[in-house]
C-alpha positions in Angstrom: 16.9 25.6 25.0 17.4 22.1 25.3 15.1 19.6 26.6 17.3 16.6 26.6 14.3 14.3 25.3 14.3 10.9 24.7 11.2 8.9 23.8 11.2 5.1 23.6 8.4 3.1 21.8 7.6 -0.5 21.7 4.3 -2.5 20.5 2.5 -4.2 23.3 0.9 -6.0 21.0 -1.2 -5.7 17.8 -4.1 -6.7 15.9 -5.4 -7.4 12.2 -8.6 -5.4 11.3 -9.3 -6.6 8.7 -7.5 -8.6 5.1 -7.5 -8.3 1.3 -5.2 -9.7 -1.4 -3.7 -5.9 -1.3 -4.6 -4.6 2.0 -4.5 -4.8 5.3 -5.5 -2.5 8.4 -3.5 -3.1 11.9 -4.4 -1.8 15.2 -1.2 -1.6 17.1 -1.0 -1.0 20.9 2.2 1.3 21.5 3.9 2.3 24.5 5.6 5.4 24.4 8.1 6.3 27.9 9.0 10.0 27.9 11.6 11.7 29.9 12.7 15.3 29.2 15.3 17.7 31.3 11.9 18.6 33.0 10.7 15.6 34.0 13.4 13.1 34.3 10.7 10.8 36.0 10.2 8.2 32.8 6.3 8.5 31.9 4.8 5.9 30.2 1.9 7.2 27.4 -0.2 4.7 26.0 -1.0 5.0 22.0 -3.2 3.5 19.3 -2.2 3.4 16.2 -4.2 2.4 13.1 -2.2 1.6 10.2 -2.9 0.7 6.8 -0.6 -1.6 4.6 -0.9 -1.8 0.7 0.8 -4.9 -1.3 2.8 -3.2 -4.2 4.8 -5.6 -5.4 4.6 -8.7 -3.4 6.0 -5.9 -0.7 3.8 -4.9 2.1 4.2 -0.8 2.4 2.6 1.0 4.6 0.0 3.5 3.3 -1.1 5.3 6.3 -0.5 5.6 10.1 -3.1 7.6 12.2 -3.0 8.3 15.8 -6.3 7.0 17.3 
């Protein structure tokens, strides 16, 4: 069954929870707009995501992402 679902996410805000030379933990506030065949009127879900980034050879790479 095809739900014709769409989802669009926008980062509304972000804040650094902790920072070190080799690791940064950032809290993202994400607004997700969702529609599907059963609910064509857009619904906004607000989520928080904690992302840990590691400095690997001068590049910040995502090590972990957790939905709160």
